[in-house]
SEKETI-751911 format. One record per residue (C-alpha): residue in one letter; x negated, y, z negated. Coordinates in nm, 2 decimals, m for minus. Each point is the difference from the previous one (the first is absolute). Layout:
BEGIN
[atom 'a', [X, Y, Z]]
...
END
This chain:
BEGIN
[atom 'm', [2.40, 3.64, m2.63]]
[atom 'l', [m0.15, m0.32, 0.15]]
[atom 't', [0.10, m0.11, 0.35]]
[atom 'a', [m0.07, m0.29, 0.21]]
[atom 't', [0.03, m0.09, 0.37]]
[atom 'f', [m0.04, m0.31, 0.19]]
[atom 'd', [0.02, m0.10, 0.37]]
[atom 'a', [0.30, m0.22, 0.04]]
[atom 'f', [m0.13, m0.12, 0.33]]
[atom 'd', [m0.36, m0.07, m0.12]]
[atom 't', [m0.07, m0.34, 0.15]]
[atom 't', [m0.37, m0.03, m0.11]]
[atom 'q', [0.08, m0.19, m0.30]]
[atom 't', [m0.07, m0.37, 0.04]]
[atom 'p', [0.29, m0.21, m0.15]]
[atom 'q', [m0.10, m0.24, m0.28]]
[atom 'i', [m0.07, m0.34, 0.15]]
[atom 'n', [0.03, m0.30, m0.22]]
[atom 'v', [m0.08, m0.38, 0.04]]
[atom 'g', [0.31, m0.16, 0.16]]
[atom 'd', [0.09, 0.31, 0.21]]
[atom 'v', [0.08, m0.04, 0.37]]
[atom 'v', [m0.23, 0.23, 0.23]]
[atom 't', [m0.08, 0.05, 0.37]]
[atom 'l', [m0.28, 0.17, 0.16]]
[atom 'k', [0.06, 0.37, 0.10]]
[atom 'a', [m0.13, m0.09, 0.35]]
[atom 'g', [0.27, m0.29, 0.01]]
[atom 'g', [m0.01, m0.37, m0.05]]
[atom 'p', [0.17, m0.26, m0.22]]
[atom 'r', [0.15, 0.03, m0.33]]
[atom 'm', [m0.26, m0.12, m0.26]]
[atom 't', [0.02, m0.06, m0.38]]
[atom 'v', [m0.26, 0.16, m0.23]]
[atom 't', [m0.16, m0.29, m0.20]]
[atom 'y', [m0.28, 0.20, m0.17]]
[atom 'i', [m0.09, 0.36, m0.07]]
[atom 'g', [m0.35, 0.10, m0.13]]
[atom 'a', [m0.37, 0.00, 0.05]]
[atom 'l', [m0.15, m0.24, 0.24]]
[atom 'a', [m0.38, m0.12, 0.00]]
[atom 'r', [m0.22, 0.24, 0.20]]
[atom 'q', [0.28, 0.24, 0.07]]
[atom 'a', [0.04, 0.31, m0.17]]
[atom 'g', [0.36, 0.13, m0.10]]
[atom 'e', [0.33, m0.18, m0.05]]
[atom 'w', [0.12, m0.26, 0.27]]
[atom 'l', [0.32, m0.17, 0.09]]
[atom 'v', [0.00, m0.37, 0.09]]
[atom 'c', [0.28, m0.08, 0.21]]
[atom 'q', [0.14, m0.33, 0.12]]
[atom 'w', [0.25, m0.07, 0.29]]
[atom 'f', [0.11, m0.28, 0.24]]
[atom 'd', [m0.10, 0.06, 0.38]]
[atom 'd', [0.21, m0.10, 0.30]]
[atom 'h', [m0.12, m0.36, m0.02]]
[atom 'g', [0.09, m0.04, m0.38]]
[atom 'e', [m0.36, 0.02, m0.11]]
[atom 'l', [m0.07, 0.18, m0.33]]
[atom 'r', [m0.23, 0.29, 0.05]]
[atom 'q', [m0.17, 0.23, m0.26]]
[atom 'e', [m0.17, 0.34, 0.05]]
[atom 't', [m0.14, 0.27, m0.21]]
[atom 'f', [0.12, 0.37, 0.06]]
[atom 's', [m0.04, 0.34, m0.16]]
[atom 'h', [0.30, 0.17, m0.15]]
[atom 'e', [m0.02, 0.27, 0.28]]
[atom 'e', [0.04, m0.27, 0.27]]
[atom 'v', [0.35, m0.14, m0.12]]
[atom 'r', [0.35, 0.13, m0.09]]
[atom 'v', [0.25, m0.16, m0.23]]
[atom 'q', [0.30, m0.18, 0.16]]
[atom 'p', [0.33, m0.09, m0.16]]
[atom 'r', [0.00, m0.36, m0.15]]
[atom 's', [0.30, m0.09, 0.20]]
[atom 'i', [0.04, 0.01, 0.38]]
[atom 'p', [0.28, 0.19, 0.15]]
[atom 'a', [0.21, m0.22, 0.21]]
[atom 'g', [m0.06, 0.19, 0.34]]
[atom 's', [m0.39, m0.05, m0.03]]
[atom 'v', [m0.01, m0.37, m0.02]]
[atom 'h', [m0.13, m0.18, 0.32]]
[atom 'q', [0.06, m0.35, 0.03]]
[atom 'h', [m0.25, m0.23, 0.18]]
[atom 'r', [0.14, m0.25, 0.24]]
[atom 'f', [m0.15, m0.35, 0.02]]
[atom 'a', [0.07, m0.21, 0.28]]
[atom 'r', [0.01, m0.38, m0.04]]
[atom 'f', [m0.15, m0.20, 0.28]]
[atom 'v', [0.14, m0.34, 0.05]]
[atom 'a', [m0.21, m0.26, 0.20]]
[atom 'r', [0.20, m0.17, 0.26]]
END
């Protein structure tokens, strides 16, 4: 008789990440979109190229390993949205 067991709480498996997925750094940070997955010049292994907009609206891009990021849902729950308030200054 063949039997098989598995650990339902085994979290060592890295979820599959695809181009277009939304990720964040495990250490914290902004939501980023994966734009490329694969080899990079002079760097061994598979890397993720991610893009995001910083607090000033500037587009940023950086390279991360799979171990540095976690996959996030594509939609943002209503309670986690933070609105920036912009003040208008009128010269008098």
